[in-house]
Backbone as JSON, one array per atom type, in Angstrom:
{
  "sequence": "XXXXXXXXXXXXXXXXXXXXXXXXXXXXXXXXXXXXXXXXXXXXXXXXXXXXXXXXXXXXXXXXXXXXXXXXXXXXXXXXXXXXXXXXXXXXXXXXXXXXXXXXXXXXXXXXXXXXXXXXXXXXXXXXXXXXXXXXXXXXXXXXXXXXXXXXXXXXXXXXXXXXXXXXXXXXXXXXXXXXXXXXXXXXXXXXXXXXXXXXXXXXXXXXXXXXXXXXXXXXXXXXXXXXXXXXXXXXXXXXXXXXXXXXXXXXXXXXXX",
  "N": [[-14.21, 2.47, 13.81], [-13.26, -0.43, 15.54], [-14.6, -1.95, 18.53], [-12.65, -3.06, 20.16], [-10.39, -1.75, 19.57], [-8.05, 0.58, 20.43], [-6.69, 3.76, 21.5], [-3.85, 5.42, 22.94], [-2.62, 8.04, 25.02], [0.29, 9.53, 23.92], [3.65, 10.75, 23.9], [4.87, 13.26, 21.63], [7.18, 12.41, 20.39], [7.19, 9.69, 20.53], [7.28, 6.52, 19.19], [6.85, 3.7, 19.47], [5.15, 2.06, 22.12], [5.43, -0.2, 24.68], [3.55, -2.13, 26.82], [3.35, -3.81, 29.8], [4.07, -6.32, 28.71], [3.98, -9.75, 28.09], [5.66, -12.48, 26.79], [5.21, -15.62, 25.33], [5.47, -19.12, 24.58], [3.03, -21.24, 24.26], [2.82, -22.72, 27.37], [5.28, -21.92, 28.16], [7.06, -19.3, 29.37], [8.72, -16.64, 27.89], [9.56, -13.93, 28.23], [8.52, -11.47, 30.61], [6.38, -8.82, 31.79], [7.34, -6.55, 30.36], [8.1, -3.18, 29.82], [8.44, -0.37, 28.01], [9.47, 2.31, 25.82], [9.95, 3.46, 22.43], [11.61, 6.01, 20.79], [10.97, 8.59, 18.36], [13.08, 8.63, 15.55], [15.32, 7.57, 16.81], [18.07, 5.24, 17.32], [17.54, 2.2, 18.44], [18.43, -0.42, 20.49], [17.85, -3.89, 21.07], [19.04, -5.93, 23.41], [20.98, -8.61, 24.93], [21.76, -11.86, 26.36], [22.14, -15.1, 24.69], [19.09, -16.72, 23.89], [17.39, -15.1, 25.35], [15.2, -13.89, 24.27], [15.3, -11.86, 22.36], [14.92, -11.75, 19.48], [12.37, -12.76, 19.49], [10.94, -10.72, 20.73], [11.19, -8.75, 18.75], [9.67, -9.98, 16.73], [7.15, -9.86, 17.9], [6.79, -7.1, 17.85], [6.54, -6.54, 15.16], [4.29, -7.86, 14.53], [4.24, -10.61, 13.96], [3.97, -12.41, 15.99], [1.68, -12.91, 18.68], [1.04, -11.25, 21.77], [1.16, -12.94, 24.95], [0.21, -11.62, 27.05], [-0.55, -8.19, 27.77], [0.17, -5.15, 25.84], [0.98, -3.64, 22.66], [1.68, -0.54, 21.38], [1.56, 1.52, 18.55], [2.55, 4.56, 17.5], [0.65, 5.62, 19.24], [-1.59, 4.08, 18.73], [-3.4, 1.06, 19.14], [-1.67, -1.59, 18.35], [-1.68, -4.29, 18.87], [-4.36, -5.19, 19.12], [-5.51, -4.4, 16.78], [-7.58, -4.37, 13.82], [-7.4, -6.49, 10.88], [-7.22, -4.85, 8.61], [-6.51, -2.39, 9.76], [-4.07, -3.05, 10.93], [-2.55, -3.79, 8.69], [-2.28, -1.34, 7.44], [-0.61, -0.02, 9.24], [1.61, -1.69, 9.1], [2.59, -1.13, 6.59], [4.26, 0.94, 7.02], [6.54, -0.12, 8.02], [9.83, -1.53, 7.7], [11.82, -4.41, 7.25], [14.84, -6.07, 7.96], [16.0, -9.19, 7.76], [17.99, -11.83, 9.34], [19.52, -13.36, 7.4], [19.2, -11.8, 5.19], [17.18, -12.69, 3.51], [16.59, -12.82, 0.77], [15.02, -13.55, -2.36], [16.15, -16.3, -4.01], [15.83, -16.95, -6.68], [15.46, -14.61, -7.98], [16.81, -11.59, -9.37], [18.8, -8.99, -7.8], [17.63, -6.52, -8.35], [15.03, -7.34, -9.04], [14.19, -8.41, -6.61], [14.06, -6.09, -5.03], [12.17, -4.72, -6.43], [9.86, -6.12, -5.92], [8.23, -5.44, -3.49], [7.42, -2.92, -4.37], [5.81, -3.47, -6.6], [3.81, -4.92, -5.35], [2.7, -3.24, -3.37], [2.48, -0.58, -4.15], [1.55, 2.01, -6.5], [3.15, 2.83, -8.54], [4.54, 3.41, -11.8], [6.13, 1.12, -14.13], [8.5, 2.26, -15.1], [8.97, 4.25, -13.17], [9.3, 2.6, -10.96], [11.64, 1.26, -11.64], [13.45, 3.36, -11.53], [13.32, 3.92, -8.8], [14.35, 1.53, -7.74], [16.99, 1.67, -8.71], [17.83, 3.91, -7.26], [17.61, 3.0, -4.58], [19.47, 0.91, -4.59], [21.76, 2.4, -5.03], [21.86, 3.89, -2.67], [22.64, 1.97, -0.81], [25.11, 1.33, -1.66], [25.32, -0.36, -3.9], [25.14, 0.18, -6.61], [24.75, -0.71, -9.96], [24.67, -3.41, -9.55], [22.22, -4.56, -9.89], [21.44, -6.58, -11.69], [22.53, -8.91, -10.71], [22.37, -12.14, -9.11], [21.43, -13.37, -5.82], [23.2, -15.48, -5.12], [25.5, -14.78, -6.34], [26.84, -12.79, -5.05], [28.58, -11.39, -2.16], [28.23, -12.15, 1.42], [28.02, -9.78, 2.92], [27.22, -7.99, 0.94], [24.78, -9.1, 0.31], [23.36, -8.55, 2.64], [23.21, -5.79, 2.42], [21.72, -5.58, 0.08], [19.35, -6.72, 0.96], [18.65, -4.73, 2.74], [18.21, -2.63, 0.96], [15.87, -3.56, -0.24], [14.22, -3.51, 2.01], [13.91, -0.79, 2.41], [12.49, 0.02, 0.26], [9.9, 1.08, 0.13], [10.11, 3.42, 1.52], [10.06, 3.3, 4.52], [8.85, 4.23, 7.81], [9.77, 3.08, 10.08], [12.49, 0.98, 10.73], [13.43, -2.35, 11.1], [15.95, -4.47, 12.35], [17.24, -7.67, 12.44], [19.67, -9.14, 14.11], [21.8, -7.95, 12.42], [24.57, -8.05, 11.95], [25.29, -10.68, 11.93], [27.3, -13.31, 10.84], [29.02, -11.67, 9.43], [32.24, -10.22, 8.69], [34.41, -8.16, 10.79], [34.94, -5.69, 9.43], [32.98, -5.52, 7.41], [30.78, -5.55, 9.08], [31.09, -3.12, 10.44], [30.78, -1.34, 8.32], [28.12, -1.83, 7.73], [26.92, -0.87, 10.05], [27.47, 1.86, 9.72], [25.88, 2.29, 7.52], [23.36, 1.86, 8.57], [23.11, 4.08, 10.27], [23.16, 6.03, 8.3], [20.75, 5.48, 7.0], [18.95, 6.19, 8.98], [19.48, 8.95, 9.11], [19.06, 9.85, 6.46], [16.47, 8.96, 5.74], [15.01, 9.67, 7.92], [14.13, 7.74, 9.59], [13.03, 5.61, 12.29], [15.03, 3.36, 14.06], [15.24, -0.01, 14.94], [17.06, -2.45, 16.48], [18.02, -5.79, 16.82], [20.53, -7.28, 18.6], [23.66, -8.65, 19.82], [26.12, -7.7, 19.53], [28.82, -6.03, 20.68], [30.42, -3.94, 19.61], [28.75, -2.7, 17.72], [26.62, -1.96, 19.38], [27.79, -0.05, 21.13], [28.73, 1.79, 19.27], [26.58, 2.85, 17.69], [24.09, 2.89, 19.02], [21.46, 4.77, 20.39], [19.81, 4.33, 22.57], [19.28, 1.39, 24.62], [17.7, -1.71, 25.45], [17.96, -4.16, 27.97], [17.49, -7.56, 28.06], [16.93, -10.11, 30.34], [17.64, -13.46, 30.65], [17.56, -15.08, 32.9], [15.88, -13.96, 34.93], [13.75, -13.44, 33.34], [12.92, -10.92, 32.65], [13.13, -7.38, 31.86], [16.17, -5.81, 32.58], [17.39, -3.35, 32.45], [17.32, -0.1, 30.87], [18.56, 2.27, 28.59], [21.16, 4.61, 27.57], [23.9, 2.86, 26.19], [26.58, 3.46, 27.01], [26.16, 4.82, 29.38], [24.87, 2.82, 30.81], [26.95, 1.01, 31.06], [28.49, 2.28, 32.94], [26.76, 2.8, 35.12], [24.76, 0.87, 35.27], [22.87, -2.13, 36.27], [24.67, -4.9, 37.8], [24.73, -7.29, 36.26], [24.18, -6.31, 33.73], [26.33, -4.59, 33.3], [28.36, -6.48, 33.32], [27.75, -7.92, 30.99], [28.15, -5.9, 29.07], [30.83, -5.45, 29.34], [32.25, -7.38, 28.07], [35.12, -8.12, 26.43], [35.78, -5.46, 26.45], [38.15, -3.04, 27.16]],
  "CA": [[-13.23, 1.86, 14.7], [-13.84, -1.55, 16.27], [-14.67, -1.67, 19.96], [-11.46, -3.52, 20.86], [-9.25, -1.01, 19.05], [-7.96, 1.76, 21.28], [-5.52, 4.61, 21.41], [-3.35, 5.91, 24.22], [-1.88, 9.28, 24.93], [1.73, 9.31, 23.82], [4.39, 11.96, 23.6], [5.0, 13.49, 20.2], [8.35, 11.73, 19.85], [7.1, 8.27, 20.87], [6.81, 5.69, 18.08], [6.32, 2.49, 20.08], [5.05, 1.89, 23.57], [5.14, -1.58, 25.08], [2.97, -2.07, 28.16], [3.1, -5.06, 30.54], [4.13, -7.37, 27.7], [4.48, -11.09, 28.38], [5.82, -13.29, 25.58], [5.23, -17.03, 25.72], [5.11, -20.18, 23.64], [2.15, -22.08, 25.08], [2.99, -22.47, 28.8], [6.65, -21.49, 28.43], [7.2, -17.84, 29.35], [10.02, -16.17, 27.42], [9.79, -12.68, 28.95], [7.29, -10.95, 31.18], [6.35, -7.47, 32.37], [8.17, -5.6, 29.62], [7.53, -1.84, 29.72], [9.4, 0.58, 27.48], [9.04, 3.03, 24.62], [10.97, 3.77, 21.42], [11.37, 7.39, 20.38], [11.11, 8.94, 16.95], [14.39, 8.95, 15.04], [16.46, 7.01, 17.55], [18.54, 3.89, 17.05], [17.21, 1.52, 19.69], [18.89, -1.81, 20.46], [17.35, -4.92, 21.97], [20.25, -6.7, 23.67], [20.92, -9.64, 25.96], [22.43, -13.11, 26.01], [21.41, -16.05, 23.85], [17.89, -17.31, 24.48], [16.65, -14.18, 26.23], [13.96, -13.46, 23.62], [15.48, -10.64, 21.57], [14.22, -11.87, 18.2], [10.95, -12.96, 19.8], [10.37, -9.39, 20.94], [11.05, -8.11, 17.43], [8.53, -10.59, 16.02], [5.94, -9.3, 18.48], [6.64, -5.71, 17.46], [6.12, -6.45, 13.75], [3.01, -8.53, 14.37], [4.31, -12.03, 13.61], [3.55, -13.16, 17.18], [0.74, -12.2, 19.54], [1.42, -11.31, 23.18], [0.37, -13.73, 25.9], [-0.39, -10.6, 27.92], [-0.04, -6.85, 27.53], [-0.17, -4.46, 24.59], [1.96, -2.89, 21.89], [1.06, 0.61, 20.74], [2.35, 2.16, 17.52], [2.12, 5.96, 17.34], [-0.53, 5.82, 20.07], [-2.68, 3.2, 18.33], [-3.25, -0.31, 19.66], [-1.23, -2.5, 17.3], [-1.99, -5.66, 19.28], [-5.77, -5.52, 18.9], [-6.0, -3.78, 15.55], [-8.16, -5.25, 12.81], [-6.46, -6.83, 9.81], [-7.05, -3.66, 7.77], [-5.77, -1.39, 10.53], [-2.69, -3.5, 11.11], [-1.87, -3.73, 7.4], [-1.94, 0.06, 7.2], [0.56, 0.28, 10.05], [2.74, -2.48, 8.62], [3.14, -0.48, 5.39], [5.25, 1.91, 7.47], [7.67, -0.87, 8.56], [10.74, -2.26, 6.84], [12.51, -5.41, 8.07], [15.99, -6.79, 7.42], [16.18, -10.43, 8.52], [19.38, -12.22, 9.54], [20.19, -13.78, 6.19], [18.81, -10.95, 4.07], [15.9, -13.23, 3.05], [16.37, -12.52, -0.63], [14.56, -14.65, -3.2], [17.33, -16.74, -4.76], [15.51, -17.05, -8.11], [15.29, -13.26, -8.5], [17.96, -10.7, -9.29], [18.67, -7.99, -6.73], [16.63, -5.53, -8.79], [13.7, -7.95, -8.95], [13.88, -8.5, -5.19], [13.68, -4.76, -4.55], [10.97, -4.34, -7.18], [8.71, -6.88, -5.46], [7.27, -4.66, -2.68], [6.88, -1.81, -5.17], [4.72, -4.01, -7.41], [2.74, -5.41, -4.49], [2.1, -2.28, -2.44], [2.45, 0.79, -4.64], [0.93, 2.18, -7.81], [4.1, 3.48, -9.43], [4.71, 2.78, -13.1], [7.35, 0.31, -14.25], [9.65, 3.16, -15.24], [9.21, 4.85, -11.86], [9.81, 1.55, -10.09], [13.04, 1.02, -12.01], [14.22, 4.49, -10.98], [13.39, 3.73, -7.35], [15.29, 0.42, -7.51], [18.35, 2.21, -8.91], [18.12, 4.8, -6.14], [17.83, 2.22, -3.36], [20.75, 0.21, -4.74], [22.8, 3.4, -4.85], [21.91, 4.25, -1.25], [23.34, 0.93, -0.04], [26.41, 1.08, -2.27], [25.26, -1.49, -4.85], [24.82, 0.65, -7.96], [25.3, -1.56, -11.0], [24.55, -4.83, -9.19], [20.82, -4.97, -9.97], [21.26, -7.8, -12.47], [23.15, -10.05, -10.05], [21.55, -12.99, -8.24], [22.0, -13.45, -4.46], [24.3, -16.44, -5.05], [26.67, -14.21, -7.03], [27.41, -11.69, -4.27], [29.06, -11.77, -0.83], [27.25, -12.04, 2.5], [27.82, -8.37, 3.25], [26.44, -7.38, -0.13], [23.41, -9.61, 0.43], [22.71, -7.79, 3.71], [22.9, -4.46, 1.89], [20.63, -5.74, -0.88], [18.16, -6.9, 1.78], [18.3, -3.41, 3.27], [17.62, -1.88, -0.15], [14.47, -3.99, -0.38], [13.49, -3.07, 3.2], [13.61, 0.65, 2.33], [11.88, 0.29, -1.04], [8.68, 1.87, 0.29], [10.42, 4.53, 2.42], [9.4, 3.04, 5.8], [9.09, 5.13, 8.94], [10.48, 2.29, 11.09], [13.29, -0.11, 10.18], [13.8, -3.38, 12.06], [17.09, -5.29, 11.96], [17.4, -8.85, 13.3], [21.07, -9.59, 14.08], [22.32, -7.56, 11.1], [26.0, -8.35, 11.79], [25.53, -12.13, 11.97], [28.0, -13.87, 9.68], [29.86, -10.69, 8.76], [33.53, -9.91, 9.28], [34.33, -6.86, 11.49], [34.91, -4.54, 8.51], [31.64, -5.48, 6.81], [29.86, -5.2, 10.15], [31.23, -1.68, 10.68], [30.16, -0.65, 7.18], [26.67, -1.94, 7.87], [26.55, 0.09, 11.1], [27.47, 3.19, 9.11], [24.73, 2.35, 6.62], [22.18, 2.0, 9.42], [23.04, 5.49, 10.67], [22.81, 6.79, 7.11], [19.32, 5.3, 6.77], [18.25, 7.03, 9.96], [19.64, 10.36, 8.78], [18.49, 10.15, 5.14], [15.04, 8.68, 5.69], [14.34, 10.1, 9.14], [13.48, 6.55, 10.13], [13.35, 5.07, 13.6], [15.73, 2.1, 13.83], [15.19, -0.96, 16.06], [18.06, -3.46, 16.14], [18.29, -6.92, 17.71], [21.95, -7.6, 18.47], [24.51, -8.79, 21.01], [27.44, -7.25, 19.1], [29.17, -4.86, 21.49], [30.92, -2.84, 18.78], [27.58, -2.01, 17.16], [25.85, -1.37, 20.48], [28.46, 1.15, 21.62], [28.97, 2.75, 18.19], [25.43, 3.51, 17.04], [22.84, 2.88, 19.78], [21.08, 5.9, 21.25], [19.39, 3.66, 23.8], [19.16, -0.06, 24.49], [17.04, -2.42, 26.54], [18.64, -5.43, 28.26], [16.59, -8.64, 28.47], [17.65, -11.08, 31.18], [17.04, -14.78, 30.52], [17.39, -15.71, 34.22], [14.69, -13.43, 35.6], [12.71, -13.28, 32.32], [12.47, -9.53, 32.71], [14.1, -6.38, 31.45], [16.97, -5.37, 33.72], [17.76, -1.93, 32.34], [17.14, 0.57, 29.58], [19.27, 3.54, 28.59], [22.31, 4.69, 26.69], [24.85, 1.8, 26.57], [27.74, 3.99, 27.72], [25.71, 5.09, 30.75], [24.6, 1.53, 31.46], [28.25, 0.43, 31.4], [28.98, 2.94, 34.15], [25.83, 2.85, 36.25], [23.71, -0.12, 35.18], [22.96, -3.3, 37.15], [25.92, -5.64, 37.63], [24.63, -8.23, 35.14], [24.25, -5.54, 32.49], [27.72, -4.14, 33.15], [29.15, -7.66, 32.95], [27.47, -8.17, 29.56], [28.74, -4.84, 28.26], [32.28, -5.45, 29.53], [32.91, -8.46, 27.32], [36.1, -7.66, 25.44], [36.01, -4.02, 26.56], [39.28, -2.75, 28.04]],
  "C": [[-13.89, 0.74, 15.49], [-13.74, -1.3, 17.76], [-13.43, -2.13, 20.72], [-10.2, -2.79, 20.41], [-9.18, 0.31, 19.79], [-6.72, 2.56, 20.96], [-5.09, 5.0, 22.81], [-2.68, 7.24, 23.98], [-0.4, 8.96, 24.87], [2.4, 10.63, 23.49], [4.63, 12.05, 22.1], [6.15, 12.71, 19.58], [8.33, 10.23, 20.1], [6.51, 7.48, 19.7], [6.16, 4.41, 18.6], [6.21, 2.65, 21.58], [4.65, 0.45, 23.85], [4.71, -1.56, 26.53], [2.7, -3.48, 28.69], [3.13, -6.28, 29.63], [4.72, -8.66, 28.27], [4.51, -11.87, 27.07], [5.96, -14.75, 26.0], [4.93, -17.91, 24.52], [4.34, -21.23, 24.44], [2.37, -21.75, 26.55], [4.39, -21.97, 29.16], [6.76, -19.98, 28.26], [8.62, -17.47, 28.93], [10.45, -14.93, 28.17], [8.46, -12.2, 29.49], [7.49, -9.53, 31.71], [7.3, -6.5, 31.68], [7.43, -4.28, 29.48], [8.61, -0.89, 29.22], [8.8, 1.29, 26.28], [10.24, 3.22, 23.7], [10.62, 5.12, 20.84], [11.62, 7.59, 18.89], [12.57, 9.26, 16.61], [15.56, 8.39, 15.8], [16.84, 5.64, 17.02], [18.47, 3.14, 18.37], [17.6, 0.05, 19.56], [18.16, -2.67, 21.48], [18.52, -5.88, 22.19], [20.05, -7.68, 24.83], [21.59, -10.9, 25.47], [21.55, -14.0, 25.14], [20.21, -16.61, 24.59], [17.08, -16.39, 25.35], [15.37, -13.67, 25.58], [14.08, -12.21, 22.79], [14.7, -10.7, 20.25], [12.73, -12.1, 18.4], [10.26, -11.63, 20.03], [10.19, -8.65, 19.62], [9.85, -8.67, 16.69], [7.2, -10.13, 16.59], [5.7, -7.88, 17.96], [6.26, -5.54, 15.99], [4.9, -7.32, 13.47], [3.06, -9.99, 13.98], [3.89, -12.93, 14.77], [2.62, -12.28, 18.01], [1.17, -12.33, 21.0], [0.54, -12.28, 23.97], [-0.37, -12.8, 26.84], [0.21, -9.26, 27.55], [-0.35, -6.34, 26.14], [1.04, -3.79, 23.97], [1.23, -1.77, 21.18], [2.05, 1.21, 19.74], [1.77, 3.53, 17.24], [0.78, 6.2, 18.05], [-1.7, 4.92, 19.76], [-2.38, 1.76, 18.75], [-2.94, -1.26, 18.5], [-1.66, -3.93, 17.6], [-3.4, -6.07, 18.89], [-6.36, -4.89, 17.65], [-6.65, -4.82, 14.64], [-7.11, -5.54, 11.74], [-6.17, -5.6, 8.95], [-6.23, -2.61, 8.49], [-4.3, -1.78, 10.68], [-1.92, -3.43, 9.8], [-1.45, -2.3, 7.08], [-0.71, 0.45, 8.0], [1.79, -0.45, 9.53], [3.37, -1.88, 7.37], [4.23, 0.52, 5.76], [6.49, 1.23, 8.05], [8.53, -1.43, 7.44], [11.55, -3.2, 7.72], [13.68, -6.01, 7.3], [16.23, -8.0, 8.31], [17.65, -10.85, 8.5], [20.1, -12.54, 8.24], [19.92, -12.9, 4.98], [17.49, -11.36, 3.47], [15.57, -12.82, 1.62], [15.86, -13.75, -1.37], [15.71, -15.05, -4.12], [17.09, -16.79, -6.27], [15.34, -15.69, -8.78], [16.6, -12.5, -8.43], [17.75, -9.71, -8.13], [17.62, -6.95, -7.11], [15.21, -6.09, -8.67], [13.26, -8.1, -7.5], [13.37, -7.16, -4.65], [12.39, -4.3, -5.21], [9.71, -4.97, -6.58], [7.76, -6.08, -4.58], [6.68, -3.47, -3.42], [5.7, -2.27, -6.02], [3.52, -4.4, -6.55], [1.99, -4.29, -3.78], [2.12, -0.83, -2.91], [1.83, 0.82, -6.03], [1.85, 2.87, -8.79], [4.2, 2.72, -10.75], [5.99, 1.96, -13.11], [8.59, 1.18, -14.35], [10.0, 3.82, -13.92], [9.8, 3.82, -10.9], [11.28, 1.26, -10.38], [13.94, 2.13, -11.49], [14.39, 4.35, -9.47], [14.38, 2.62, -6.99], [16.72, 0.91, -7.65], [18.77, 3.1, -7.74], [18.44, 4.01, -4.88], [19.15, 1.45, -3.42], [21.91, 1.19, -4.54], [22.97, 3.77, -3.38], [22.69, 3.25, -0.42], [24.67, 0.54, -0.68], [26.45, -0.07, -3.25], [24.83, -1.04, -6.25], [25.51, -0.26, -8.98], [25.18, -3.05, -10.73], [23.12, -5.36, -9.32], [20.6, -6.27, -10.72], [21.88, -9.04, -11.86], [22.12, -10.84, -9.24], [22.21, -13.08, -6.87], [23.2, -14.4, -4.36], [25.6, -15.9, -5.64], [27.35, -13.09, -6.25], [27.8, -12.19, -2.88], [27.96, -11.63, 0.22], [26.97, -10.61, 2.89], [26.99, -7.65, 2.2], [24.99, -7.84, -0.07], [22.66, -8.87, 1.53], [22.32, -6.4, 3.2], [21.77, -4.51, 0.88], [19.31, -5.94, -0.13], [17.7, -5.58, 2.37], [17.67, -2.55, 2.18], [16.17, -2.26, -0.36], [13.64, -3.49, 0.8], [13.11, -1.6, 3.13], [12.92, 1.02, 1.02], [10.68, 1.22, -0.93], [8.85, 3.03, 1.26], [9.74, 4.37, 3.79], [9.76, 4.07, 6.86], [9.86, 4.42, 10.05], [11.22, 1.16, 10.38], [13.69, -1.05, 11.3], [14.96, -4.2, 11.5], [17.23, -6.45, 12.95], [18.82, -9.4, 13.12], [21.73, -9.23, 12.74], [23.78, -7.93, 10.87], [26.31, -9.84, 11.76], [26.19, -12.61, 10.69], [28.9, -12.91, 8.95], [31.2, -10.53, 9.46], [33.46, -8.52, 9.9], [34.24, -5.65, 10.56], [33.53, -4.4, 7.88], [30.6, -5.07, 7.84], [29.9, -3.7, 10.43], [30.59, -0.88, 9.55], [28.64, -0.7, 7.26], [26.16, -1.0, 8.96], [26.48, 1.51, 10.54], [26.26, 3.37, 8.21], [23.44, 2.51, 7.42], [22.01, 3.45, 9.86], [22.65, 6.37, 9.49], [21.32, 6.68, 6.82], [18.49, 6.13, 7.74], [18.3, 8.49, 9.55], [18.96, 10.72, 7.46], [16.97, 10.02, 5.12], [14.28, 9.26, 6.87], [13.66, 8.96, 9.85], [13.9, 6.28, 11.57], [13.92, 3.67, 13.38], [15.66, 1.24, 15.09], [16.04, -2.17, 15.68], [18.14, -4.52, 17.22], [19.75, -7.3, 17.53], [22.58, -7.85, 19.84], [25.93, -8.35, 20.7], [27.8, -5.95, 19.82], [29.63, -3.67, 20.65], [29.76, -2.02, 18.23], [26.8, -1.3, 18.25], [26.48, -0.06, 20.94], [28.61, 2.21, 20.53], [27.73, 3.51, 17.77], [24.16, 3.57, 17.87], [22.64, 4.18, 20.54], [20.64, 5.37, 22.61], [19.29, 2.16, 23.54], [18.41, -0.6, 25.69], [17.76, -3.76, 26.71], [17.61, -6.43, 28.77], [17.4, -9.71, 29.18], [16.95, -12.43, 31.15], [16.78, -15.43, 31.88], [16.11, -15.25, 34.9], [13.49, -13.31, 34.66], [12.08, -11.9, 32.37], [13.54, -8.61, 32.14], [14.85, -5.91, 32.69], [17.28, -3.89, 33.67], [17.43, -1.42, 30.95], [17.84, 1.91, 29.65], [20.38, 3.55, 27.57], [23.35, 3.65, 27.12], [26.06, 2.29, 27.36], [27.38, 4.32, 29.17], [25.44, 3.8, 31.51], [25.9, 0.84, 31.87], [28.79, 1.02, 32.69], [28.07, 2.69, 35.35], [24.73, 1.8, 36.23], [23.85, -1.23, 36.21], [24.19, -4.13, 36.82], [25.86, -6.61, 36.44], [24.71, -7.52, 33.8], [25.68, -5.06, 32.25], [28.63, -5.31, 32.76], [28.97, -7.99, 31.47], [28.19, -7.16, 28.69], [30.25, -4.76, 28.39], [32.99, -6.53, 28.76], [33.85, -7.88, 26.28], [36.37, -6.18, 25.49], [37.12, -3.77, 27.56], [38.95, -1.55, 28.9]]
}
């Protein structure tokens, strides 16, 4: 273990712990003094208005950006200061669904899902094909493996992206604005699929979103990032925050709510 790699005591159900996190681009501070944890098996939302740093926080949690200050711990281990080898081992336990699905347009859906299996596992071609069929079935796309991304709808592309994200049976699934560009029915179906992934895989789900329907329907807990103060204003169950949270949080959660 390298001298800058540390562990912290964490509760058995704690997957992530964020301590005194400041996110910045050069001298511009996006958010500061973030302190929260994400529990095993919960659906945790990162919410707030436009420009508050929701997606930036997700990128920090999956290692695409480094904190200006503070630390991120994954299962008690220092993710921020891990070596390349240590971080790669942790990243193997993550799955990510980006806004547009991020499918390779020159590959079929089956080939897209096959890619992480070829890169990061030792399964045979026959086993990989069985896994691809299973993942497509889990997201309701059985029989669509030979289609290209341009041949399917936006909602189907999101589901195909999810099938690829779960190809390696991740312990944590990250979603960046999963409902973006979807109609309400497709968005609701995706929410149901997210809950199914949590229940079937036992995965912890972290979702970046400002969609109230999704927040109220499937979130166990949520953190609210405030662009004005550049700090977190509240964390908790959305229904409880609507009743007892700070005024700015209640105002955000009351949009379109009767």
